[in-house]
C-alpha positions in Angstrom: 37.5 35.2 25.9 39.6 37.4 23.4 37.8 39.0 20.5 39.0 38.7 16.9 40.7 42.1 17.0 42.6 41.3 20.2 43.8 38.1 18.6 45.3 40.0 15.7 46.8 42.8 17.9 49.1 40.4 19.8 51.5 39.8 16.8 51.8 43.6 16.3 52.8 44.2 19.9 55.5 41.6 19.7 56.8 42.7 16.3 60.0 44.2 17.9 60.7 41.1 19.9 60.5 38.9 16.8 63.1 41.0 14.8 65.7 41.8 17.6 67.2 38.3 17.5 67.6 38.7 13.8 69.6 41.9 14.2 71.8 40.3 16.9 72.5 37.4 14.6 73.4 39.9 11.8 75.9 41.8 14.0 77.4 38.5 15.2 77.8 37.5 11.5 79.7 40.8 10.8 82.0 40.3 13.8 82.7 36.8 12.7 83.6 37.9 9.2 86.0 40.6 10.7 87.6 38.0 12.9 88.1 35.6 10.0 89.6 38.4 7.9 92.1 39.6 10.5 94.6 36.7 10.1 94.4 37.1 6.3 95.3 40.8 6.7 98.2 40.0 9.1 99.6 37.5 6.6 99.5 40.0 3.8 101.2 42.6 6.1 104.2 40.2 7.0 104.9 39.1 3.4 104.4 42.2 1.4 107.0 44.6 0.0 107.3 47.5 0.9 105.7 46.8 4.3 104.2 50.1 4.8 102.4 50.3 1.6 101.0 46.7 1.8 99.8 47.3 5.4 98.0 50.5 4.5 96.3 48.9 1.5 95.2 45.9 3.5 93.9 48.1 6.2 92.0 50.1 3.7 90.6 46.9 2.1 89.5 45.7 5.6 87.9 49.0 6.4 86.2 49.0 3.0 84.9 45.5 3.7 83.7 46.6 7.2 82.1 49.7 5.7 80.4 47.5 3.1 79.1 45.2 5.9 77.9 48.2 7.9 76.2 49.6 4.9 74.6 46.2 4.3 73.5 46.1 8.0 72.2 49.7 7.7 70.4 48.7 4.5 69.0 45.7 6.2 67.9 47.8 9.1 66.2 50.2 6.6 64.6 47.3 4.9 63.5 46.0 8.3 60.7 48.6 8.4 59.5 47.6 4.9 59.6 43.9 5.9 57.7 44.8 9.1 55.1 46.7 7.0 54.9 43.8 4.5 54.5 41.4 7.5 51.8 43.7 8.8 50.1 43.7 5.4 50.3 40.0 5.3 48.9 39.8 8.8 46.1 42.1 7.8 45.4 40.1 4.7 45.6 37.0 6.7 43.3 38.6 9.4 40.9 39.6 6.6 41.1 36.1 5.1 40.5 34.6 8.5 37.6 36.9 9.1 36.2 36.1 5.7 36.8 32.4 6.3 35.2 32.7 9.7 32.3 34.6 8.3 32.0 32.0 5.5 32.4 29.2 8.0 29.8 30.9 10.2 27.5 31.4 7.3 28.1 27.8 6.2 27.5 26.6 9.8 24.3 28.7 9.9 23.2 27.3 6.6 24.0 23.8 7.7 22.1 24.5 10.9 19.2 25.9 8.9 19.2 22.9 6.6 19.5 20.6 9.6 16.6 22.4 11.3 14.6 22.3 8.1 15.5 18.6 7.8 14.6 18.0 11.4 11.3 19.8 10.8 10.6 17.7 7.7 11.6 14.6 9.6 9.4 15.6 12.5 6.6 16.3 10.1 7.1 13.0 8.4 7.3 11.3 11.8 4.1 13.0 12.8 2.5 11.8 9.5 3.9 8.3 10.1 2.6 8.3 13.7 -0.8 9.5 12.5 -0.8 6.8 9.8 0.3 4.3 12.3 -2.5 5.3 14.7 -4.9 5.1 11.8 -3.5 1.8 10.8 -3.8 0.5 14.3 -7.4 1.7 14.4 -8.0 -0.1 11.1 -6.2 -3.2 12.4 -8.3 -3.1 15.6 -11.5 -2.8 13.5 -10.3 -5.6 11.2 -9.6 -7.8 14.3 -13.1 -7.0 15.6 -14.6 -7.8 12.2 -12.6 -11.0 12.1 -13.7 -12.0 15.6 -17.3 -11.2 14.6 -16.9 -13.3 11.4 -15.4 -16.1 13.4 -18.3 -16.0 15.8 -20.8 -15.9 13.0 -18.9 -18.8 11.3 -19.0 -20.8 14.5 -22.7 -20.0 14.9 -23.3 -21.0 11.3 -21.3 -24.2 11.8 -23.4 -25.0 14.9 -26.6 -24.2 13.0 -25.3 -26.3 10.1 -24.5 -29.2 12.6 -28.0 -28.8 14.2 -29.5 -28.7 10.7 -27.5 -31.8 9.6 -28.6 -33.6 12.8 -32.2 -32.5 12.1 -31.9 -33.7 8.5 -30.5 -36.9 9.7 -33.4 -37.3 12.1 -35.8 -36.5 9.2 -34.1 -39.0 7.0 -34.2 -41.6 9.7 -37.9 -40.7 10.3 -38.5 -40.9 6.5 -36.7 -44.2 6.3 -38.8 -45.4 9.3 -41.9 -44.0 7.7 -41.0 -45.6 4.4 -40.4 -48.9 6.2 -43.7 -48.5 7.9 -45.4 -47.6 4.6 -43.7 -50.6 2.9 -44.8 -52.8 5.7 -48.3 -51.3 5.4 -48.2 -51.7 1.7 -47.1 -55.3 2.1 -49.9 -55.8 4.7 -52.3 -54.1 2.3 -51.1 -56.3 -0.5 -51.5 -59.3 1.7 -54.9 -58.1 2.7 -55.8 -57.5 -0.9 -54.6 -60.9 -1.7 -56.7 -62.3 1.1 -59.6 -60.2 0.0 -59.0 -61.4 -3.6 -58.8 -64.9 -2.3 -62.0 -64.4 -0.3 -63.6 -62.6 -3.1 -62.5 -65.3 -5.4 -64.0 -67.8 -3.1 -67.3 -66.0 -2.5 -67.6 -64.4 -6.0 -70.6 -66.0 -7.6 -72.8 -65.3 -10.5 -76.5 -65.7 -9.9 -78.5 -67.6 -12.5 -82.2 -67.7 -11.8 -84.3 -70.5 -12.9 -88.0 -71.7 -12.9 -88.3 -75.5 -13.4 -91.4 -77.7 -13.9 -91.6 -81.1 -12.3 -90.3 -84.1 -14.2 -88.7 -81.9 -16.8 -84.9 -81.6 -17.2 -83.6 -78.1 -17.8 -80.0 -76.7 -18.3 -79.8 -74.1 -15.6 -76.1 -73.2 -16.5 -73.6 -74.3 -19.0 -73.1 -78.0 -18.6 -75.4 -78.2 -15.6 -78.8 -79.9 -15.9 -81.5 -80.0 -13.1 -84.4 -82.4 -12.9 -87.2 -82.3 -10.2 -89.1 -85.5 -9.7 -91.1 -84.8 -6.5 -92.3 -81.7 -4.6 -93.6 -81.4 -1.0 -95.3 -78.0 -0.7 -96.0 -78.3 3.0 -92.4 -79.1 3.9 -90.9 -77.1 1.0 -88.8 -80.0 -0.1 -88.0 -81.5 -3.5 -86.5 -84.7 -4.9 -84.5 -85.0 -8.1 -81.0 -84.8 -9.4 -78.2 -82.7 -10.9 -76.2 -83.7 -13.9 -72.8 -82.0 -14.0 -70.3 -83.0 -16.6 -71.6 -86.5 -17.1 -72.0 -87.3 -13.4 -75.2 -87.2 -11.2 -75.8 -85.6 -7.9 -78.9 -86.9 -6.2 -81.3 -84.6 -4.4 -83.4 -86.1 -1.6 -85.6 -83.9 0.6 -83.7 -80.8 -0.4 -85.2 -77.9 1.5 -85.9 -74.5 0.2 -83.6 -71.6 1.2 -80.9 -74.0 2.0 -77.8 -74.0 -0.3 -76.8 -77.2 -1.9 -73.1 -77.2 -2.7 -71.5 -79.3 -5.4 -68.3 -79.2 -7.5 -67.6 -79.1 -11.2 -64.8 -80.3 -13.3 -62.0 -77.7 -13.7 -63.3 -75.5 -10.9 -62.1 -75.7 -7.3 -64.7 -73.3 -6.0 -68.1 -75.0 -5.3 -71.4 -74.2 -7.0 -74.5 -73.6 -4.9 -78.1 -74.5 -5.8 -80.8 -72.7 -3.8 -84.6 -73.2 -4.1 -86.6 -70.2 -3.2 -90.2 -71.5 -3.7 -91.7 -74.9 -4.1 -95.1 -75.6 -5.7 -96.9 -78.7 -6.8 -95.9 -78.2 -10.4 -92.3 -77.4 -9.9 -89.9 -75.0 -8.1 -88.1 -71.7 -8.6 -84.7 -70.7 -7.4 -81.1 -69.7 -8.5 -77.8 -71.2 -9.1 -74.6 -69.5 -7.8 -71.9 -70.0 -10.4 -68.2 -69.1 -9.5 -67.2 -66.0 -11.4 -63.9 -65.1 -13.1 -61.0 -64.4 -10.7 -60.3 -60.7 -10.0 -56.8 -59.4 -9.1 -57.5 -56.5 -6.7 -53.9 -55.4 -6.5 -53.7 -55.1 -10.3 -57.0 -53.3 -10.4 -55.7 -50.8 -8.0 
């Protein structure tokens, strides 16, 4: 590869080769001018008077022209060196400009390279930061995915627990309904039993009214009930007599002691009971079971 100095030495070595053709062309131009001027000189020689004078003048003019051309060629040859020097100066200035341009271009290229390197370093640094951030983001995403999976598992477990709890609550509600139904049935049965007890109590509820009665003497043992004893048998513990209830008579014949005597009264479905406890010659003692007022057990509860 040629250096910069060698590249600029090549035009100086060929400087003579570049200007020789110019010199040849100049000589050819002078010969042509002489050839074109020769017929003109011949014509002047043939037509002039006196012939000798015209010919000498024409010849002197031709030589003068030739001398002028030669002087011009000599001047051009002398100027050739100046032209060559100017060309050399131009070449030097061009070489310096080229060197300067090359140095500037080299500096520019180096600057561009440095900027590109700096840019590449910055890009690589940014890429490293992006990769680091991407790895960190991937780690965070992985953790979020794990948390999401855990949350889904917990949610599924909670849903299963909720389902189990709902089933358990349903079972409890069903059990409560069954228990309430049983309680309702028991309450109904208890109410029925209470009603039966009330009915039984109503049937058996009696108020005891004690009495002591002399023979052949009428006595009101209860409201609207009169008892009369006409005969007593102490040995058999029997009496004879009657009961007067609301204007009607109930006859007693050989009524034994400690044996209830049932009878009805007007306006009362439940029977009354008359019981003699002791019989003597002068009379008898005992008690009367009078139906009491009805009691509502359910209301009382």
